[in-house]
N, C-alpha and C positions, 0 to 999 in steps of 0.2 A: 842593585838597590836601583838604579835607572828604568830597569824593566818593569820593577813593581810599581813605581809612580807611575810610569805609562800605561800599566794595566788599571790602576786604578783612576786615571783619568778617562782612559776610553769606557772602563763600567758606567763612571759617572755621565758620561755622553751620552750612552745608550739609555741609562735611567732617566734623564732629562727628555731626550725624545719621546721614551714612551710615556711619557708623565705629561706630554703636550695638553692632551686632551682632558686630563685632570685639574690640569692649571684653568685652562678655559672655563671648564664647567665650575669650578670654585669661583671664578670671576663671575661668572654669571648667575650663581647662587647668589652672591651679595649683591648682585642687582636686582634682585625680585622686588624688593621695595621701593625700589625706583621705577619699576614697571607698572604700566596701565592693568588694568583686567583684560582686557584684548590682548596683549604682550605677553600675559602671563600665560593664556589659553595656548597662543600659538608655540610660546618657548618647550611648555611640556608636551605638546602633541605628538612630536617625532619621538620622543624617549621619557615617556611617564616614569616619575620617580616612585620608587621601593617604599611602601610604609615604614617607617624609621631611620630611612638614611636623612641625611641633613636638608636635603633639598624639601623633602617633604615635612619635615620638623618647622622649616620657614614658612611651607605653603599654610601647614595648618595652623600655625600662630598667627600669621597675617589678621590684620583687625579687619580685613575688607570683607563683607558677606560674599562678594563676588569670587574671591578667591577662595573662600572655603567651599563654596557651591562646586569648584573645581574639583576640590578634593573629594567631595563625596561623590560627584561625576566618576571620578577615577576608581573610587572604592567600589561602586556599582558595575564599571566595566569589568573591573577585575573579578569579583563575583560570577560575574556573567559569564567569563571567559574560563574561570575554573570550574563551574556547573557543565558548561558545555563539554570541556576535555572529558568530565566525569562521565558525562551522558555517553559521550561517543565512546568511549570503551566500555561503557555497560554494553550497549547498543552490538557491541562488535564481540562480545563475550563468547556468544554460541558460536561464532564464526572459528574465534582464536581456538576456543577447545578443540573444534573439528580439525584444524590446522596443527596443532600441536600434537593429534594423534594420528597424522600421516596424509591426511586427506589435502589436497592440492587444491581442485575446485570445488568452492561449494556455492549451490546455486540455493537462491532464495524464492518461493513461490507465493503470489496471493490473486486473488480474485476482485473484481469490481462488478458489482450487477447482480448481486444475488438476490435481493429483495424488490426490487423494482416490479410494476405490473406489465412495463414492455420494454421492449430491446430484447439484445443479448445479453448473456455472462459473460466477462472478458476474464481471462486470467494472463498471467507474464511471469516468467521466469528469469531471472537475471544472476549473470556472475560476476563479482565485482574484484579488480586486484587487489591484493592483502596490502597494499602501500598506499591505497586511494582515499584521498582525504577531501569529501565534499562536503561542506557545512549544510546544515538545513536538511537533510535526511530524514523525515519523521514518516509517520502514520500518513498517508495521503487525506483522509479526513481532518488533518488538523492545518492543512495548507490551503493559501488563497488558491485559486484557478491560477493568477499568476506566478505566484511559487511554483506550482505544480509545472507549469509548461517550462519555466526555467530550469527545473530541476531535471525535466524530462531530458532536455537536451544536453544537457550534463552526462547524465547518465547512459543515455544511448551510445555519447561520444566515449565515454572513458570506459564503460564495461567491457570487461573480457568478452561475454556473448549475453546476447537477451532474446528469448523468444515470445511471442504473443500469439494467443488464439481465442477468438470468439466463435461461442456457440448460440444459435439463434434461438428465437422466440419458439419457432415450430420443434425445435429438436426438444427445448424446455418443456414443450406440451407433451411430446410422446414419452419421454424418458424421465421426466420429474429433474426439479431443478438442483436436487444434490447432486444425481449422476451426470447431469449436464456441466455442472463446476467441477466435477472430476476429470469429465470428458477434458474439458477447456484446459485443466490445468497439466494432464498427460500429455495435451500436444505443444502445450508451452514448453516443457520440460524437453520433450522431441523436438522442438525448434531451436534449442540452444546451438545445436553443431558441436559445439564442443561437450561431450559428456561428463557431467558432474560426477565426484567422488560420493559427493553427498548433497541431499537435499533439504532445506529446511524450509516447512510448509506452514503457514497461517491456519490456524484452525486442527484439523482432524486428519488421518493418514489418508492418502490417496490409493485405493486399489490398482495394483496392475501398474506402481509407476516405473517399474524396471529398473529401480536405483535405491540405494539406502537412504532413509527418510527419518526426518524428526520433525513431529508436529507440535506446534507452538501455539498455545491457545492464546490472543492478544501479541503474536509475534509481531505485529506491523508495528506494535509500540515497542518492541523489546529488541530486536533484530534490524539493524542496518540494511542486511540484503534482503530480508522482507520485505522491510519498507520501501526499498527502493522498486521491488516488482509491484509492490502496491501503486505507486506513482506511476509506472508506466502502465499498469491497467486500467488506471483511471483515466489518466490522460486520454488514451487509446479510445474507451468505450464514451468519455463525454465528447469528444471529436465527430465519434457516429451520430450521437444522438442529435448533435447540432445539425448534423445533413437530415436527420429524420424531420427535424423540425421545419426544414424547407419543404420537403416532400409531404408530410402531414400537417399542414397549418391548424393552429385551433387548438389543439392540446396543449401546448407550452414546454414540448419537450427541451427546448434550449435551457429552460430556466429550471425545471426539476429533475429532467434526465430521467424521467419514467416512473420516478417513485411515486408514491400515493400521497401527495399532497393534496390540502383540500382543494387547490385551483385544479390540480389534475383528475381527483375525484368528481369535480365540478362538471368538465369539460368531458368527461367519458358519459356521467349522465347525459348532459346536452347531444352528443354526438354519437354515442355508442363507440364501440372499441374498433380500430383501425387495424390493418395488416398484421404491425408488430405488437400489439397485444399480447399477452400470454394469456389465453382464454382457459388453462387449467388452473389460474390461479381463481379463486373465488369472488374477488370483487371483479373482475373483468366479466367473468363467469355470468352472474347475477346481473351486470350491465347489459349482456348479450342475451340476456331472455332466459338462463338456467341451461341445463342439460337436455337435449334432444327427446322427443318421445321414445325414439327407437331405442336411445340410451337405457331409459330408465324401465324400457320393457323387458330388455334383455337382462339386464341387471338384478331385475325382480325374476326373472327364469333363471338365472343360475343360482340365485339364492335359495329358490324353493326347490331344485333338482335335490333327488336323493340318490341317484346312481351314477354313475361314470358313464353309463350308455345315454342316460339321459342327457348330461352335461354335453356329450358329445354330438347330441343330435342338435343342440343349442347352439354348437359351435358351428356347425354347419349354416344354420339361419343367419349367423354374425357375419359369417364370411360372405354369404348372398347379398345381404344388406350392408357391406362395409362402407359404400359410397353414400350413404344416407348418414354415417357416423362422423364426427369428427374426428382428426388423427389423436388427440388425445382422450376421447371417450371411446375412440377402440383400442388404444393402448391400456385403458382403466379395466376395460372387459377382459383382454388377456390375461390381466396379471387376476382378476378376479378368477376367473375360468380356474387357472394354476391353482390356486388356494382351493376352490371348492372341489377340483379334480383329486387333488392329495388328500382330502377329508375324505371324500366318497370313498377312496380306494382303501383308506385305512379303518374303514366301517364308522366312520366318526359321525356326530350328529349334522346337521345343516348348518352353512355359515352364516346365517341370519343370528 
């Protein structure tokens, strides 16, 4: 009997010790009506009450407007936190599916600078740890420059691996923007150091990537790892355009980053293209006086040629005068020659 009584006493002591915090909270709850609004705000800041518990009921029933506004704010914060958790889970769904299928390292790839009139196109590839939790990783276009810089530091510090590649405006003019973008993406993946098991790409499939891949249109809005890549690519390219702004004053590269804004178009008309402008882009080409006479002459000759022999003769002329042609003009003529040659060999009508 004595042992039983002792056991009961010990259990009561433990229960009392465990309930100390609860007693304090209940005392605090009873004191809510005696606190001013600032004290209430401070009181709930550390451990916000759950809707439905007694403290919440007391707060929501308080006649003071300031206290009820605290309840409203807490509800908004809870809703925002719930949305954030749901959104982050959705943003990782593509990676989760690949991890569940056995992939260990999942890379995301995105580009920045496909549409501008000047500067390179930049691509980034990123592999993030499975347990990484960085709030705010979104499509880079939705973020402020300050937020992008902050996230750039966090991502590059915490990533398992990341690679970046920029393909210059000269190469863009030679091979076209699509192929230049694909080249930048391939080089970014190759620069990871850690070979990925699978690659998630924003947009379309990249030929000859060398790894299993999945293309996701709008991937920077639906995949965390692609969004992380978009941030790395955007910050890298923006930093480069800031340097170009110092080297080529008057165009406003620091503001528009090479995109065709009204200010940029006005400067292009006033100053003409500079070294980093993409001369294969029609707007820049027109500002530079259009295609050269040599290009237009050779283009006309290729289109008028009816036999493969005639085409070969024209090709020799292009080779002799290639120094008079811009690199993108020469590239265009080579592509046109190939098309015309195939048609001539097949006995098809002229390419016009």
